[in-house]
N, C-alpha and C positions, 0 to 999 in steps of 0.2 A: 571362576565365575566373574563376569564383568557387568557392572551396572551401566545402563544407558542413562545419561543425564540429560535433562532439558537443555538443549543448546541455545546459544545466543544467535538468532538468525537475522537480526538487524541491529543497527547502532542504537536504536531507541527502545528495543525490546526489554521488558522487565520480567515478564512471565509469558507463558504460552498455554494455549488450550489444545487438548488432544482432539483433533477433528475426526480422525478415523485410524484404527489400527489395521495395517495391511497384512501383518503377520499375527498369528495367534499362538498361545502357549503350545509347545510341541513342534512348531513349524521349523524346518531347516532355514537357516539364514546364510546367504553368501555375501561376500564383500560387494557392495554396490546395490544390494537389494533395498527397495524401499520398505522400511519397517512401519513408518507411521506418518500421517499427515498432521502437521502442527500449524495451528492458526496463531499468527503473531499480530502485532499491532498494525501490520501493513498488508499481509496477504496470507493465504494458506500455502504452506511449503511442504515438499516431500523431504523426509529425513532418511538418508541412506546409511546402511550398515558399514562400519569401518573395519569389522573383523567378522570372520565366519563362526558359526556355532548353531545352537538351538535356542530359540526363545523359550526360556524357562517360566518366566512370570511377568505379568503386566501389573505394574504398581499404580498407574493412574488411568482410570477408565475414560472412555470417550465422553467428551463434553466437560471433563473436569480440567481445572487449572493447576499448573505447577510453576514454581519460581525457577528462574535460570539456575542451573546446577543441581536441581533436585532430581533424585532418581525417578525414572518413569517406567523402567523395565529391567529385566535381568536376562543376560545371555550366558549360557554355559558351553563348554567345548562340545563339539559334535559327538564325541564318544561318551559324554557324561550322561548321568541319569536324566530321563525326561519326566516331566510332570504327568501324573495320572489325569485323564480327561475329567473324571468326576470331581475331584477337588477344585480344579480350575473353574468348572461350571458352577460349583457351589460358591466359590469365592466372589464371583462377579455380582450375583444377586445380594450377597451378604453386605456388600458395600453400599447398596441402595439406601437402607434405612439411615445410615450415617450421613448421607448427602443432604437429605431434606432438612434436618435441623441446622446444618451448617449454612444452608441457603437462607434460612429464616434469621439466623443470628447475625450473619455478616452483612454490613451495609454495602460491600462491594457489589457492583452490578453484574459482573461477568458470571459468577457461579450460579446466580438465580435466574439466568436467562430462560425464557419460556421453553426453548428447544430441549434443555436438559430434562425438565419435568416431562415433556411430551415424549421423549425418547425412552424414558424409564420403563413404562409398562411392557412394551414388546420384549425388552431384554430380560425383565423379571420373569417372563414366561419361558425363558430358556431357549430362545430361537438360536439355532446353531449358527456359528460364524460362517459356515460354508454357504448358508442361504442368503447372505447379504448380497444384494444385486450390485453389479459393477456400476461405479459412478465416478464423476470427476470431483476433485477437491472442492471446486467452486459450488457444484451442485450439493455436495454434502453440507457445506457451510450454510447455503441458503435454506436447505431443508431444516437444519437446526434452528435457524433464525425464525422460521415460520411454523415450527412444530409439526413437520411433515415426516411420516414414517416412510423411508425409501422402499421398504418391502411392499408397500401398497401401490407402487408406481411401476409402469412399464417404460423402459428407456427407448428413446428414439435415435440414440447415437449408434456408432458402429458396435456390432455384437451385443446390442441391447443395453449399451451403457447409458445411464441416466445423466443428462446434461442440464444446463441451466434452463433451457426452454421447457423441459419437462416439469421442473419445479415451479416455474412461472405459471404454466398452465394449471398445475394443481392449486396454486394460490388463487388464481382467478376462479376456478370452479368451486373452491371452498367458500368464496365470498369474503368481502373485506370486514364483515362484522364479527367473524369468529374469533380472531386473536384479541380483539379489544376487551371483551369481558374477562378473559384470562389475565390479561395485563392489569386490568382494574382490580381483579380479585387479589392479585399478588401484591399490588402496590402498597396497601396499608402495612403489611408485614415486612416489606423490603426496605423502606427508607422513611426517615422522618418527614420528608417533603411530600408524602403521599396525599395528604388532604387536597393540596392544590392540583395535583395530577388527577385525583378522583373527580374533582369538580369539573375539570375540562373534559374528562372521559364521559361524564354524565350528560354533557351538552350534546343534544342530537345533531348539532351542526358541526361537530368535531369528531374526527377519527383518531384515536390514540394508537400510534404505531411504536412499539418498543424499539429503542435504539439498538443497532447492531454493534458488535465489538469495535469495528473500524471507526464508526462515528464517535463512539465513546472515547477511544484513544486519541483520535484527531482533536476532539474538543479539549481534552486535557492537555495535549502537547501544544496546541496553538495558544491556549490560555496561558500556559507557562511561558511561552515565547514572548507574548505581548507583555506579561507581567514582569518578567525577569530581564528581558533585553530592551534597553531604551532605544526604540526605533527612531530613526529620522529618515526623511524621504527627499529624493532629488528627482525632478522631472526634466525631461529633455525632449524636444520635438525634433524629429529627424526627417530630412528630405529623403523620401523613399523612392524617388524616380529612378536613380541609377541602380538601386538594389533590385527593383522589379525587372529592369532591363537585363541586368546581369543574370538573374534567375532564369529568364526566358531563354537567354543564350545558352546557359548551362543545360537546361532541359532539352533544348534542341540537339545539343551535341551528345548528351548522354542517353537519349531516347533508346529504349522505352523507359529507362530508369528516370526518376524524378527527384528533384530536391525542392523543399518548401522554403518559404520565407523564414520559418522557425529554424530550419537547419542552418541557414546562413547566419541567423542571430546567434545560435549556439557556437558556431565557429568563430564569429567575431568576439563573443564574450570570452571564449577560451584564449584567443590571441591577446586580448586586452589584459586578461588575468596574468598571462605569462609576463607581460611587460610591466604590470603593476602588482607585484607579489604582496603588497601590504593590504590588498583586498582579499587575497586568497588565504584567509586566516581563520582560526577559531579561537574563541576566548575561553580561558579557564581562570579560576580564582588565583592560581599561582603563575600561570604562563600565558603568553600569546603564542599560539602555534602557527608557524608559517609552513604551509604545505608546499612541498617541492614538486608535487605533481598536480595537474589540473583535471579534476573530475567534475563534470557539470551534470547536475540533476535536472531532468526535464519532467515537469509536472504533467501527469496524464489523468484525465477524468475517467473513472470507472463507475460501475453501477453502485458500489457501496460508498463512494466518496472520491478520494484523491490519493494516488501513489506517485512516488518520485523516483523512477529508475535512473540509474547513473550512467552517463557516457564517460568512460574512463579514458584519461589521456586525450581529451578532446582537442587539445592544442596541437597534437601530433597527427591528427587524422585529417584527411581531405574532406571537403564538403560532401562529396558523394558517399564516403564511408560513414560520416555522421548521419546522413539521410537513411542509409540502410540500417544502421544501428538503432536509431530512434524508432523506425518503423517496427523492427523486430521486438524491441523492448515494449513498445506500446501494445503490440498484439499479445505478448506474454502477460502484460499487466491486465488487460481486459479478460484474459482467460484464467487469471489467477495462478500463473505458472512462473512468476519471477523467482529467481534464486536469491539467497541471502546476499551473495556478492553483488548481484545486479541492483540491489536496493541500498547498498551501504557504501560509505566512504566518500560521499559527495563533499566538495569543497565550496560549491556555489550552485545556486539553482536558477532556472528560468521558468517562468509561468506565463503562458501566452493564451489570452482570451480573445485575440483578434478575430479568430474564425467564428466567434459568436457575436461579432459586431460591437464589441466593447471598445470604446475609444481609448480609455485609460483607466487604470485602477492601481491600488497600492497593495502589494502582497505581504503576507506575514512571513518573517524569516523562518527557515527550516533549521532548527538547531541540530548539530553544533556549528553550522555555517554562520558566517558573519554578514551575509548579504544575499539578496534575491532580486532578480530583475523581472518586473511585470511589463509585458508587451501588449500594446493595444493594436487595433485594426489599422490597416492602411486606408486612408480616406482621401477623397478628392477635395481639394481646397484651392481657392484663388491665392496665388503667391506673386510676389513682386520680383521680377528679374530684369535687370538693366533698366529700371525705372518704369517697366511696363507690368500691368497686372495680367497674369497668364494662368492657365490651369496648372495645378501641381498636385503632388501626392505627398501626404504627411503621415507620420507614424509617431505616436507618443510612447516613450519608454520611461518607467519609473523605477528607480533604484531604492530599495529598502535596506537600511544599514543598521547594524548593531553598533551604537556609539561607544560601547565599551571596547570594541576591537578596532574600530576605524574612525578617523576624524573626518569632518566635513570636507576639508580641502583635499584630502587623499581620495575620498570617494568622488569628488567633483572631477579630479584629474582623470580618474578611471573612466567616468561617464563621458567625458569629453573625447577621450581616445576611442571609446566604443562608438560614439556618434560619428567620428571621423571614418572609422572602418566601415560602418554601415552606409555612409554616404559616398564612399570610394571603395566599393567591394573588391576591386582588383587587389587592394592591399591585404585582404583576408587571405588570398592564396599566394601572395608574393613570398 
């Protein structure tokens, strides 16, 4: 007998939510089969079997939370005894009465989320696992967030698979007012702060939308970062004329492939980090960790918030390789298909809001990294060259730094080198 334990699927993960069991008790399991979809603090991920056998028992039901290392299921050898279908069917509804008191007693927001309560009635009715319609992990998570039973939907994806668009259509057809009363009804029993939330929910000009898991975790992590890491900020205005010209030349040579300004920034950052290892560090209470490899996280906006997939060994990659990698990672992020490895191990992050017309901003450090670069838009400005005022292009970059790990002078030298690389982009590929 082998217990399947809740895995650590990201650097910051402390617990996981069972999004959907892909195997049921009695099912054969081969190495590499997807057993369960697990919702972490960053995404919904598929967990694959590392050994073959038969899934004997599910210990944590869909929608429930388990700490890292906690048993969530049991696998027995293929020749071993299999569970009888009847006890398995009885065991799942038996767990339902225990879940409701736990949601009322615990102040933690995740277990009492609206989708868990909404999903319970269909399962209590004993709907067979085989009748569950095919659906993507992202669609299942959105369905839980909005209290939608997947069995009531018809999928528009390949083979009738339910996708995000189907959930969004169901939410629109249900109307925005439906989830608000449920959230308001649960609020008094869920948290001491309910009266303030209730007052806002009663306001006819306000729509109360329950926070999803990603937003809750992001709020906690960013608050911890701002509270625990003493941030300081360095701003630098970069002449982007040569950078844009270099990008145009590259795109003409690489057509139909394209590289973006952000791809060039990531490459320049990776090059500067290799030359300034004192910025490529992490702080702990006992040690300052100097990373021997350069892994650059690239912030990607998704429907539920923000994820930061990692371009590993970015200093060893060409600009075109970085371009392909970032596009693939961004597509996976938006589809909720990033693996644990693709979201972990970053040593520095880049956040670019230039495409939204933001001139400059200061980003919050992504722990355990010690710094993050915020990139603004390239803008047209009058500049002075050779005593003459001429049209020019400028871009502002802002470096946020954890003062526990890096000092001002060290960070300033890194930023100066980064500006030099951006203003002389041939040095990036030299």
